[in-house]
N, C-alpha and C positions, 0 to 999 in steps of 0.2 A: 619791873620787867621792861625790856626794850624790844624793838623789832628784831634786833640782831639775834635774839635767843629763840626765834621761830615760834613764839607763843608758847614756849614750854612753861609749865607751872613750876617755876623755880625762881627764887630770888635771894639776893644777898643783902645782909644788913650788918654793918660793922664787920665783925669777924665771924659771922654766922651765915649759914646757908640753909634754905628750906628747899626740899625736892619732893615732888609728887611723882613717884616712880611705879612702873609696872615691870614685872619680870616673868619669864616663861620657864616652866618646869617641863623639860623634855626628858622622858624616861624610856628606856628600851632594854629589855633583858637584864634587869638588875643594875642598869647604869643610868647616870644622869649627865646631862650636858652642862658644863660650866665654862666660864671664860675668865681671862685675866688680861693684863697688859705686860709688856716687857719690864716696866719699872715697878710693878706691884708684886708683892710676895704672897698675895692671897687670891682666892678664887671666889666668884659669885655667879649667880644665875644671869643669863643674858636678858637684857631689857633696856629700858630707858625712861625718859620723862614723858609724862602725859602732857598733851597740849590743851590750851584753853578750849572749851566746848567740845572736847573729845571724850568718849566713854573709855573706861579702862580696858574693856575688851577690844575696842577698835585700836587702842594704843598698842596693845601687845601684838596684834596682828601686823600693824605698821612697823613696829620696832623689829620684829623678826624678818620682815621683808627687807628693811634697811640693813640689818646686820648680817643676815644669812642668804638673802635673795630667794626666800622660799615663803609661800603662803601657808601659814599654819592654821589649825583649827583650835580655838579655845574650847576645851572640854568643860572646865568649871573653875570658879574661883576657889582656891584652896586656903590661902592665908592672907591676912591683913596684918601688917607690921608697922609699928612706930619705933624707929631706930634713932638713937642719939649717939653720935660718935665723932671723932676727930679724924680729919684726913687733909693732907696738904696744908696744914696750918689753919684750917677752918673748923668750926664746930657745926656739925650737920644735924638737922632735924629732918628726917626722911620718913614719909608715909609711903608704904609700898603695898601694892596689890599683886599677889603671886598666883598666876594661873597655871593649871595643868594644861599643857598644850600638846598637840601631835603634829608631826610632819606628815606629808603625804606618804602613803604606804610604800615601802621599799625605796624610799628616797636615798640618794647616794650618801647623804650626810650620816646615815645610820652606820655605814661601813667605814667612814673616815675615823682615824685615831685622833690626830691633832690637825687643825687647819686654821687659817687666818680668816677673819671676818671681812666683809666688804667695806664697812665704814671706816673713816679716819685712816685711809691708806693702809689698811690691814693691821692696825695697831692692836686690835683685839685678837687674842689667841684662844681658840675654842678647843676643848678636849673632853672626851667621855671618861668618866670615872665610875668604878663600881661603888655602890652604896656603902660597902664595907670599908672602903678607903677613906671616906669622908671624916671619920672620927680622928684620924691622924693628921688631917690637913687643916690649913687655915682657911676656913670658909665663912663668908658673911652673907646675911646675918647668921649668927651661930645656931639659932634654933633649927636651921636646915639639917644640921648634922644628924640629929635624932629623928626629926619629923619626916624626912623624905622616905625613910624605910617603911613607914606605915601609911604613906599617902594613898596608895591605890585602894586600900581597905577602909580608909577613913571616910566619914560622912560629915557634911556640913563645912563650915568655914571656921578656922581657928584664928584667934587674935593674939598677937604677941607685942609686948612692950619691952624694949631693951635699952637700958641706959648705961 
């Protein structure tokens, strides 16, 4: 790691990359908030990298402030995931902590359909999707397609490994 990466828990080795990531699950009236970029054909949950000496809960609150400009409340840790995948010519090993989070009540983002994030000059595109739509979409990690519909009734933390 170098100073340029802002103490993110992420490193490259040869053609491999390790990421320690957090993601936020924002749900509202049978919908979930996802994001993508203009160059990607898939969707995922908003979030980012954990920094050294930062808790995962603090990381998700910070990431949502950076990406959406809103202070969220982390309700609970829902999933821990170990993902192994290829992207942009690199082999990734990503450990992710997925939190159920809430925006402030009646926040304007609940009524937006599609909007650009604040980070990276608006390269992130956010959109609400009904949980029913997810099955036909390219969403990563793939366990989210089925698990999100049961999340509000689920208890405990689920662990997934995807190779």
